[in-house]
CHARMM-style PDB file with segment names, atoms N, HN, CA, C and O in Angstrom:
ATOM      1  N   UNK     1     -28.205   1.303  17.898  1.00  0.00      PROA
ATOM      2  CA  UNK     1     -27.038   0.454  17.957  1.00  0.00      PROA
ATOM      3  C   UNK     1     -25.958   0.985  17.020  1.00  0.00      PROA
ATOM      4  O   UNK     1     -26.252   1.562  15.973  1.00  0.00      PROA
ATOM      5  N   UNK     2     -24.740   0.786  17.404  1.00  0.00      PROA
ATOM      6  HN  UNK     2     -24.501   0.317  18.254  1.00  0.00      PROA
ATOM      7  CA  UNK     2     -23.600   1.217  16.594  1.00  0.00      PROA
ATOM      8  C   UNK     2     -23.535   0.391  15.308  1.00  0.00      PROA
ATOM      9  O   UNK     2     -23.557  -0.839  15.359  1.00  0.00      PROA
ATOM     10  N   UNK     3     -23.456   1.068  14.150  1.00  0.00      PROA
ATOM     11  HN  UNK     3     -23.438   2.067  14.108  1.00  0.00      PROA
ATOM     12  CA  UNK     3     -23.360   0.369  12.867  1.00  0.00      PROA
ATOM     13  C   UNK     3     -22.008  -0.310  12.677  1.00  0.00      PROA
ATOM     14  O   UNK     3     -21.880  -1.251  11.894  1.00  0.00      PROA
ATOM     15  N   UNK     4     -21.002   0.174  13.400  1.00  0.00      PROA
ATOM     16  HN  UNK     4     -21.105   0.939  14.036  1.00  0.00      PROA
ATOM     17  CA  UNK     4     -19.658  -0.375  13.243  1.00  0.00      PROA
ATOM     18  C   UNK     4     -19.509  -1.721  13.923  1.00  0.00      PROA
ATOM     19  O   UNK     4     -19.056  -2.686  13.307  1.00  0.00      PROA
ATOM     20  N   UNK     5     -19.894  -1.792  15.208  1.00  0.00      PROA
ATOM     21  HN  UNK     5     -20.262  -1.008  15.709  1.00  0.00      PROA
ATOM     22  CA  UNK     5     -19.669  -3.039  15.941  1.00  0.00      PROA
ATOM     23  C   UNK     5     -20.907  -3.551  16.667  1.00  0.00      PROA
ATOM     24  O   UNK     5     -20.878  -4.656  17.208  1.00  0.00      PROA
ATOM     25  N   UNK     6     -22.000  -2.776  16.697  1.00  0.00      PROA
ATOM     26  HN  UNK     6     -22.024  -1.878  16.258  1.00  0.00      PROA
ATOM     27  CA  UNK     6     -23.235  -3.220  17.340  1.00  0.00      PROA
ATOM     28  C   UNK     6     -23.261  -3.017  18.842  1.00  0.00      PROA
ATOM     29  O   UNK     6     -24.125  -3.573  19.520  1.00  0.00      PROA
ATOM     30  N   UNK     7     -22.329  -2.227  19.384  1.00  0.00      PROA
ATOM     31  HN  UNK     7     -21.627  -1.775  18.834  1.00  0.00      PROA
ATOM     32  CA  UNK     7     -22.225  -2.078  20.834  1.00  0.00      PROA
ATOM     33  C   UNK     7     -23.265  -1.129  21.416  1.00  0.00      PROA
ATOM     34  O   UNK     7     -23.605  -1.245  22.594  1.00  0.00      PROA
ATOM     35  N   UNK     8     -23.768  -0.211  20.635  1.00  0.00      PROA
ATOM     36  HN  UNK     8     -23.492  -0.117  19.679  1.00  0.00      PROA
ATOM     37  CA  UNK     8     -24.745   0.747  21.137  1.00  0.00      PROA
ATOM     38  C   UNK     8     -24.121   1.956  21.823  1.00  0.00      PROA
ATOM     39  O   UNK     8     -24.850   2.817  22.315  1.00  0.00      PROA
ATOM     40  N   UNK     9     -22.793   2.045  21.870  1.00  0.00      PROA
ATOM     41  HN  UNK     9     -22.201   1.346  21.470  1.00  0.00      PROA
ATOM     42  CA  UNK     9     -22.106   3.139  22.575  1.00  0.00      PROA
ATOM     43  C   UNK     9     -21.683   4.292  21.675  1.00  0.00      PROA
ATOM     44  O   UNK     9     -21.393   5.377  22.181  1.00  0.00      PROA
ATOM     45  N   UNK    10     -21.638   4.104  20.404  1.00  0.00      PROA
ATOM     46  HN  UNK    10     -21.873   3.223  19.993  1.00  0.00      PROA
ATOM     47  CA  UNK    10     -21.124   5.127  19.498  1.00  0.00      PROA
ATOM     48  C   UNK    10     -22.271   5.872  18.836  1.00  0.00      PROA
ATOM     49  O   UNK    10     -22.587   5.615  17.675  1.00  0.00      PROA
ATOM     50  N   UNK    11     -22.888   6.779  19.551  1.00  0.00      PROA
ATOM     51  HN  UNK    11     -22.631   6.987  20.495  1.00  0.00      PROA
ATOM     52  CA  UNK    11     -24.046   7.504  19.019  1.00  0.00      PROA
ATOM     53  C   UNK    11     -23.640   8.648  18.105  1.00  0.00      PROA
ATOM     54  O   UNK    11     -24.387   9.009  17.196  1.00  0.00      PROA
ATOM     55  N   UNK    12     -22.467   9.220  18.333  1.00  0.00      PROA
ATOM     56  HN  UNK    12     -21.859   8.927  19.071  1.00  0.00      PROA
ATOM     57  CA  UNK    12     -22.016  10.361  17.542  1.00  0.00      PROA
ATOM     58  C   UNK    12     -20.920   9.950  16.571  1.00  0.00      PROA
ATOM     59  O   UNK    12     -19.890  10.618  16.482  1.00  0.00      PROA
ATOM     60  N   UNK    13     -21.127   8.871  15.849  1.00  0.00      PROA
ATOM     61  HN  UNK    13     -21.963   8.328  15.921  1.00  0.00      PROA
ATOM     62  CA  UNK    13     -20.112   8.419  14.903  1.00  0.00      PROA
ATOM     63  C   UNK    13     -20.291   9.098  13.556  1.00  0.00      PROA
ATOM     64  O   UNK    13     -21.383   9.550  13.211  1.00  0.00      PROA
ATOM     65  N   UNK    14     -19.215   9.160  12.811  1.00  0.00      PROA
ATOM     66  HN  UNK    14     -18.328   8.793  13.091  1.00  0.00      PROA
ATOM     67  CA  UNK    14     -19.230   9.745  11.480  1.00  0.00      PROA
ATOM     68  C   UNK    14     -18.465   8.814  10.555  1.00  0.00      PROA
ATOM     69  O   UNK    14     -17.392   8.328  10.910  1.00  0.00      PROA
ATOM     70  N   UNK    15     -19.002   8.568   9.390  1.00  0.00      PROA
ATOM     71  HN  UNK    15     -19.874   8.963   9.102  1.00  0.00      PROA
ATOM     72  CA  UNK    15     -18.331   7.740   8.394  1.00  0.00      PROA
ATOM     73  C   UNK    15     -17.572   8.645   7.444  1.00  0.00      PROA
ATOM     74  O   UNK    15     -18.121   9.620   6.931  1.00  0.00      PROA
ATOM     75  N   UNK    16     -16.307   8.321   7.209  1.00  0.00      PROA
ATOM     76  HN  UNK    16     -15.861   7.529   7.626  1.00  0.00      PROA
ATOM     77  CA  UNK    16     -15.472   9.082   6.295  1.00  0.00      PROA
ATOM     78  C   UNK    16     -15.047   8.142   5.174  1.00  0.00      PROA
ATOM     79  O   UNK    16     -14.418   7.115   5.428  1.00  0.00      PROA
ATOM     80  N   UNK    17     -15.383   8.485   3.950  1.00  0.00      PROA
ATOM     81  HN  UNK    17     -15.894   9.319   3.743  1.00  0.00      PROA
ATOM     82  CA  UNK    17     -14.990   7.680   2.799  1.00  0.00      PROA
ATOM     83  C   UNK    17     -13.579   8.051   2.377  1.00  0.00      PROA
ATOM     84  O   UNK    17     -13.255   9.226   2.205  1.00  0.00      PROA
ATOM     85  N   UNK    18     -12.756   7.048   2.214  1.00  0.00      PROA
ATOM     86  HN  UNK    18     -13.019   6.093   2.353  1.00  0.00      PROA
ATOM     87  CA  UNK    18     -11.388   7.258   1.738  1.00  0.00      PROA
ATOM     88  C   UNK    18     -11.277   6.528   0.410  1.00  0.00      PROA
ATOM     89  O   UNK    18     -11.263   5.298   0.358  1.00  0.00      PROA
ATOM     90  N   UNK    19     -11.198   7.294  -0.644  1.00  0.00      PROA
ATOM     91  HN  UNK    19     -11.210   8.294  -0.601  1.00  0.00      PROA
ATOM     92  CA  UNK    19     -11.167   6.710  -1.982  1.00  0.00      PROA
ATOM     93  C   UNK    19      -9.767   6.786  -2.567  1.00  0.00      PROA
ATOM     94  O   UNK    19      -9.553   7.366  -3.632  1.00  0.00      PROA
ATOM     95  N   UNK    20      -8.819   6.192  -1.855  1.00  0.00      PROA
ATOM     96  HN  UNK    20      -8.993   5.721  -0.990  1.00  0.00      PROA
ATOM     97  CA  UNK    20      -7.449   6.175  -2.342  1.00  0.00      PROA
ATOM     98  C   UNK    20      -6.821   4.870  -1.917  1.00  0.00      PROA
ATOM     99  O   UNK    20      -7.150   4.313  -0.869  1.00  0.00      PROA
ATOM    100  N   UNK    21      -5.936   4.403  -2.723  1.00  0.00      PROA
ATOM    101  HN  UNK    21      -5.669   4.855  -3.574  1.00  0.00      PROA
ATOM    102  CA  UNK    21      -5.295   3.122  -2.471  1.00  0.00      PROA
ATOM    103  C   UNK    21      -4.490   3.160  -1.180  1.00  0.00      PROA
ATOM    104  O   UNK    21      -3.843   4.159  -0.868  1.00  0.00      PROA
ATOM    105  N   UNK    22      -4.539   2.060  -0.434  1.00  0.00      PROA
ATOM    106  HN  UNK    22      -5.065   1.249  -0.688  1.00  0.00      PROA
ATOM    107  CA  UNK    22      -3.734   1.952   0.776  1.00  0.00      PROA
ATOM    108  C   UNK    22      -2.251   1.914   0.443  1.00  0.00      PROA
ATOM    109  O   UNK    22      -1.414   2.223   1.291  1.00  0.00      PROA
ATOM    110  N   UNK    23      -1.929   1.544  -0.766  1.00  0.00      PROA
ATOM    111  HN  UNK    23      -2.609   1.293  -1.454  1.00  0.00      PROA
ATOM    112  CA  UNK    23      -0.534   1.448  -1.179  1.00  0.00      PROA
ATOM    113  C   UNK    23      -0.114   2.624  -2.062  1.00  0.00      PROA
ATOM    114  O   UNK    23       0.857   2.520  -2.811  1.00  0.00      PROA
ATOM    115  N   UNK    24      -0.834   3.731  -1.979  1.00  0.00      PROA
ATOM    116  HN  UNK    24      -1.623   3.816  -1.371  1.00  0.00      PROA
ATOM    117  CA  UNK    24      -0.580   4.896  -2.829  1.00  0.00      PROA
ATOM    118  C   UNK    24       0.867   5.369  -2.736  1.00  0.00      PROA
ATOM    119  O   UNK    24       1.479   5.682  -3.756  1.00  0.00      PROA
ATOM    120  N   UNK    25       1.412   5.424  -1.544  1.00  0.00      PROA
ATOM    121  HN  UNK    25       0.914   5.170  -0.714  1.00  0.00      PROA
ATOM    122  CA  UNK    25       2.785   5.891  -1.351  1.00  0.00      PROA
ATOM    123  C   UNK    25       3.772   4.965  -2.073  1.00  0.00      PROA
ATOM    124  O   UNK    25       4.717   5.429  -2.712  1.00  0.00      PROA
ATOM    125  N   UNK    26       3.540   3.652  -1.964  1.00  0.00      PROA
ATOM    126  HN  UNK    26       2.773   3.276  -1.445  1.00  0.00      PROA
ATOM    127  CA  UNK    26       4.400   2.686  -2.649  1.00  0.00      PROA
ATOM    128  C   UNK    26       4.260   2.798  -4.161  1.00  0.00      PROA
ATOM    129  O   UNK    26       5.250   2.725  -4.888  1.00  0.00      PROA
ATOM    130  N   UNK    27       3.030   2.976  -4.633  1.00  0.00      PROA
ATOM    131  HN  UNK    27       2.226   3.036  -4.042  1.00  0.00      PROA
ATOM    132  CA  UNK    27       2.792   3.111  -6.072  1.00  0.00      PROA
ATOM    133  C   UNK    27       3.514   4.343  -6.622  1.00  0.00      PROA
ATOM    134  O   UNK    27       4.117   4.284  -7.694  1.00  0.00      PROA
ATOM    135  N   UNK    28       3.453   5.453  -5.892  1.00  0.00      PROA
ATOM    136  HN  UNK    28       2.963   5.502  -5.021  1.00  0.00      PROA
ATOM    137  CA  UNK    28       4.123   6.679  -6.316  1.00  0.00      PROA
ATOM    138  C   UNK    28       5.635   6.483  -6.381  1.00  0.00      PROA
ATOM    139  O   UNK    28       6.281   6.945  -7.320  1.00  0.00      PROA
ATOM    140  N   UNK    29       6.199   5.798  -5.386  1.00  0.00      PROA
ATOM    141  HN  UNK    29       5.674   5.422  -4.623  1.00  0.00      PROA
ATOM    142  CA  UNK    29       7.644   5.535  -5.370  1.00  0.00      PROA
ATOM    143  C   UNK    29       8.037   4.635  -6.538  1.00  0.00      PROA
ATOM    144  O   UNK    29       9.079   4.846  -7.158  1.00  0.00      PROA
ATOM    145  N   UNK    30       7.214   3.637  -6.841  1.00  0.00      PROA
ATOM    146  HN  UNK    30       6.368   3.466  -6.337  1.00  0.00      PROA
ATOM    147  CA  UNK    30       7.503   2.724  -7.946  1.00  0.00      PROA
ATOM    148  C   UNK    30       7.496   3.468  -9.278  1.00  0.00      PROA
ATOM    149  O   UNK    30       8.351   3.223 -10.130  1.00  0.00      PROA
ATOM    150  N   UNK    31       6.547   4.365  -9.460  1.00  0.00      PROA
ATOM    151  HN  UNK    31       5.853   4.563  -8.768  1.00  0.00      PROA
ATOM    152  CA  UNK    31       6.473   5.156 -10.694  1.00  0.00      PROA
ATOM    153  C   UNK    31       7.731   6.013 -10.842  1.00  0.00      PROA
ATOM    154  O   UNK    31       8.315   6.094 -11.922  1.00  0.00      PROA
ATOM    155  N   UNK    32       8.136   6.646  -9.752  1.00  0.00      PROA
ATOM    156  HN  UNK    32       7.661   6.580  -8.874  1.00  0.00      PROA
ATOM    157  CA  UNK    32       9.342   7.493  -9.772  1.00  0.00      PROA
ATOM    158  C   UNK    32      10.579   6.654 -10.100  1.00  0.00      PROA
ATOM    159  O   UNK    32      11.423   7.066 -10.895  1.00  0.00      PROA
ATOM    160  N   UNK    33      10.679   5.474  -9.480  1.00  0.00      PROA
ATOM    161  HN  UNK    33       9.994   5.139  -8.834  1.00  0.00      PROA
ATOM    162  CA  UNK    33      11.828   4.604  -9.742  1.00  0.00      PROA
ATOM    163  C   UNK    33      11.854   4.144 -11.191  1.00  0.00      PROA
ATOM    164  O   UNK    33      12.904   4.177 -11.834  1.00  0.00      PROA
ATOM    165  N   UNK    34      10.688   3.708 -11.720  1.00  0.00      PROA
ATOM    166  HN  UNK    34       9.836   3.681 -11.198  1.00  0.00      PROA
ATOM    167  CA  UNK    34      10.625   3.251 -13.106  1.00  0.00      PROA
ATOM    168  C   UNK    34      11.065   4.351 -14.069  1.00  0.00      PROA
ATOM    169  O   UNK    34      11.802   4.098 -15.022  1.00  0.00      PROA
ATOM    170  N   UNK    35      10.607   5.565 -13.810  1.00  0.00      PROA
ATOM    171  HN  UNK    35      10.008   5.771 -13.036  1.00  0.00      PROA
ATOM    172  CA  UNK    35      10.973   6.698 -14.671  1.00  0.00      PROA
ATOM    173  C   UNK    35      12.482   6.922 -14.633  1.00  0.00      PROA
ATOM    174  O   UNK    35      13.113   7.109 -15.673  1.00  0.00      PROA
ATOM    175  N   UNK    36      13.054   6.903 -13.437  1.00  0.00      PROA
ATOM    176  HN  UNK    36      12.541   6.751 -12.592  1.00  0.00      PROA
ATOM    177  CA  UNK    36      14.495   7.108 -13.279  1.00  0.00      PROA
ATOM    178  C   UNK    36      15.283   6.032 -14.034  1.00  0.00      PROA
ATOM    179  O   UNK    36      16.210   6.345 -14.782  1.00  0.00      PROA
ATOM    180  N   UNK    37      14.909   4.765 -13.834  1.00  0.00      PROA
ATOM    181  HN  UNK    37      14.157   4.511 -13.227  1.00  0.00      PROA
ATOM    182  CA  UNK    37      15.619   3.669 -14.486  1.00  0.00      PROA
ATOM    183  C   UNK    37      15.457   3.724 -16.003  1.00  0.00      PROA
ATOM    184  O   UNK    37      16.410   3.456 -16.735  1.00  0.00      PROA
ATOM    185  N   UNK    38      14.273   4.065 -16.478  1.00  0.00      PROA
ATOM    186  HN  UNK    38      13.499   4.283 -15.884  1.00  0.00      PROA
ATOM    187  CA  UNK    38      14.040   4.182 -17.917  1.00  0.00      PROA
ATOM    188  C   UNK    38      14.897   5.292 -18.523  1.00  0.00      PROA
ATOM    189  O   UNK    38      15.492   5.113 -19.586  1.00  0.00      PROA
ATOM    190  N   UNK    39      14.959   6.442 -17.840  1.00  0.00      PROA
ATOM    191  HN  UNK    39      14.477   6.588 -16.976  1.00  0.00      PROA
ATOM    192  CA  UNK    39      15.751   7.568 -18.343  1.00  0.00      PROA
ATOM    193  C   UNK    39      17.238   7.218 -18.422  1.00  0.00      PROA
ATOM    194  O   UNK    39      17.930   7.655 -19.342  1.00  0.00      PROA
ATOM    195  N   UNK    40      17.722   6.446 -17.477  1.00  0.00      PROA
ATOM    196  HN  UNK    40      17.160   6.092 -16.729  1.00  0.00      PROA
ATOM    197  CA  UNK    40      19.140   6.068 -17.421  1.00  0.00      PROA
ATOM    198  C   UNK    40      19.421   4.769 -18.165  1.00  0.00      PROA
ATOM    199  O   UNK    40      20.559   4.301 -18.208  1.00  0.00      PROA
ATOM    200  N   UNK    41      18.354   4.180 -18.762  1.00  0.00      PROA
ATOM    201  HN  UNK    41      17.429   4.560 -18.727  1.00  0.00      PROA
ATOM    202  CA  UNK    41      18.456   2.910 -19.473  1.00  0.00      PROA
ATOM    203  C   UNK    41      19.103   1.835 -18.595  1.00  0.00      PROA
ATOM    204  O   UNK    41      20.017   1.132 -19.026  1.00  0.00      PROA
ATOM    205  N   UNK    42      18.618   1.723 -17.374  1.00  0.00      PROA
ATOM    206  HN  UNK    42      17.876   2.294 -17.024  1.00  0.00      PROA
ATOM    207  CA  UNK    42      19.114   0.748 -16.405  1.00  0.00      PROA
ATOM    208  C   UNK    42      18.150  -0.427 -16.362  1.00  0.00      PROA
ATOM    209  O   UNK    42      16.944  -0.250 -16.185  1.00  0.00      PROA
ATOM    210  N   UNK    43      18.697  -1.640 -16.526  1.00  0.00      PROA
ATOM    211  HN  UNK    43      19.676  -1.784 -16.670  1.00  0.00      PROA
ATOM    212  CA  UNK    43      17.899  -2.847 -16.406  1.00  0.00      PROA
ATOM    213  C   UNK    43      17.772  -3.179 -14.922  1.00  0.00      PROA
ATOM    214  O   UNK    43      18.776  -3.302 -14.219  1.00  0.00      PROA
ATOM    215  N   UNK    44      16.549  -3.322 -14.455  1.00  0.00      PROA
ATOM    216  HN  UNK    44      15.734  -3.222 -15.025  1.00  0.00      PROA
ATOM    217  CA  UNK    44      16.295  -3.622 -13.047  1.00  0.00      PROA
ATOM    218  C   UNK    44      15.582  -4.964 -12.978  1.00  0.00      PROA
ATOM    219  O   UNK    44      14.595  -5.196 -13.676  1.00  0.00      PROA
ATOM    220  N   UNK    45      16.098  -5.841 -12.126  1.00  0.00      PROA
ATOM    221  HN  UNK    45      16.900  -5.653 -11.559  1.00  0.00      PROA
ATOM    222  CA  UNK    45      15.492  -7.155 -11.933  1.00  0.00      PROA
ATOM    223  C   UNK    45      15.096  -7.277 -10.470  1.00  0.00      PROA
ATOM    224  O   UNK    45      15.921  -7.079  -9.578  1.00  0.00      PROA
ATOM    225  N   UNK    46      13.842  -7.600 -10.227  1.00  0.00      PROA
ATOM    226  HN  UNK    46      13.171  -7.761 -10.951  1.00  0.00      PROA
ATOM    227  CA  UNK    46      13.323  -7.738  -8.876  1.00  0.00      PROA
ATOM    228  C   UNK    46      13.339  -9.222  -8.509  1.00  0.00      PROA
ATOM    229  O   UNK    46      12.569 -10.008  -9.061  1.00  0.00      PROA
ATOM    230  N   UNK    47      14.207  -9.603  -7.586  1.00  0.00      PROA
ATOM    231  HN  UNK    47      14.833  -8.965  -7.137  1.00  0.00      PROA
ATOM    232  CA  UNK    47      14.304 -10.988  -7.141  1.00  0.00      PROA
ATOM    233  C   UNK    47      13.585 -11.134  -5.812  1.00  0.00      PROA
ATOM    234  O   UNK    47      13.900 -10.448  -4.840  1.00  0.00      PROA
ATOM    235  N   UNK    48      12.617 -12.035  -5.782  1.00  0.00      PROA
ATOM    236  HN  UNK    48      12.361 -12.592  -6.571  1.00  0.00      PROA
ATOM    237  CA  UNK    48      11.841 -12.247  -4.571  1.00  0.00      PROA
ATOM    238  C   UNK    48      11.964 -13.717  -4.187  1.00  0.00      PROA
ATOM    239  O   UNK    48      11.749 -14.602  -5.015  1.00  0.00      PROA
ATOM    240  N   UNK    49      12.310 -13.970  -2.927  1.00  0.00      PROA
ATOM    241  HN  UNK    49      12.484 -13.251  -2.255  1.00  0.00      PROA
ATOM    242  CA  UNK    49      12.404 -15.355  -2.454  1.00  0.00      PROA
ATOM    243  C   UNK    49      11.174 -15.700  -1.627  1.00  0.00      PROA
ATOM    244  O   UNK    49      10.348 -14.836  -1.331  1.00  0.00      PROA
ATOM    245  N   UNK    50      11.065 -16.935  -1.269  1.00  0.00      PROA
ATOM    246  HN  UNK    50      11.736 -17.636  -1.510  1.00  0.00      PROA
ATOM    247  CA  UNK    50       9.946 -17.389  -0.456  1.00  0.00      PROA
ATOM    248  C   UNK    50      10.015 -16.774   0.938  1.00  0.00      PROA
ATOM    249  O   UNK    50      11.113 -16.570   1.455  1.00  0.00      PROA
ATOM    250  N   UNK    51       8.876 -16.473   1.563  1.00  0.00      PROA
ATOM    251  HN  UNK    51       7.984 -16.639   1.143  1.00  0.00      PROA
ATOM    252  CA  UNK    51       8.893 -15.956   2.928  1.00  0.00      PROA
ATOM    253  C   UNK    51       9.602 -16.932   3.864  1.00  0.00      PROA
ATOM    254  O   UNK    51       9.338 -18.134   3.846  1.00  0.00      PROA
ATOM    255  N   UNK    52      10.489 -16.404   4.665  1.00  0.00      PROA
ATOM    256  HN  UNK    52      10.704 -15.428   4.680  1.00  0.00      PROA
ATOM    257  CA  UNK    52      11.223 -17.229   5.632  1.00  0.00      PROA
ATOM    258  C   UNK    52      12.457 -17.885   5.073  1.00  0.00      PROA
ATOM    259  O   UNK    52      13.178 -18.560   5.808  1.00  0.00      PROA
ATOM    260  N   UNK    53      12.729 -17.709   3.777  1.00  0.00      PROA
ATOM    261  HN  UNK    53      12.143 -17.161   3.179  1.00  0.00      PROA
ATOM    262  CA  UNK    53      13.934 -18.326   3.215  1.00  0.00      PROA
ATOM    263  C   UNK    53      15.165 -17.519   3.612  1.00  0.00      PROA
ATOM    264  O   UNK    53      15.079 -16.330   3.918  1.00  0.00      PROA
ATOM    265  N   UNK    54      16.279 -18.178   3.599  1.00  0.00      PROA
ATOM    266  HN  UNK    54      16.349 -19.144   3.351  1.00  0.00      PROA
ATOM    267  CA  UNK    54      17.515 -17.520   3.983  1.00  0.00      PROA
ATOM    268  C   UNK    54      18.382 -17.291   2.746  1.00  0.00      PROA
ATOM    269  O   UNK    54      18.368 -18.081   1.803  1.00  0.00      PROA
ATOM    270  N   UNK    55      19.113 -16.224   2.772  1.00  0.00      PROA
ATOM    271  HN  UNK    55      19.125 -15.582   3.539  1.00  0.00      PROA
ATOM    272  CA  UNK    55      19.993 -15.902   1.644  1.00  0.00      PROA
ATOM    273  C   UNK    55      21.409 -16.400   1.863  1.00  0.00      PROA
ATOM    274  O   UNK    55      22.351 -15.614   1.773  1.00  0.00      PROA
ATOM    275  N   UNK    56      21.588 -17.686   2.150  1.00  0.00      PROA
ATOM    276  HN  UNK    56      20.822 -18.325   2.223  1.00  0.00      PROA
ATOM    277  CA  UNK    56      22.937 -18.242   2.364  1.00  0.00      PROA
ATOM    278  C   UNK    56      23.558 -18.624   1.066  1.00  0.00      PROA
ATOM    279  OT1 UNK    56      24.690 -19.108   1.043  1.00  0.00      PROA
TER     280      UNK     56
END
């Protein structure tokens, strides 16, 4: 039986371990941005509103 879903159809399956964050690209961009802002002594404020809110 298939270990993934139990269907019995995937006899030649291979498991690949991925040991990296799903958000790695975002984390790298954030690090680059922080470095840039720190070097330029720029104050950055992240404003987040509620999901579905409008900016009127």
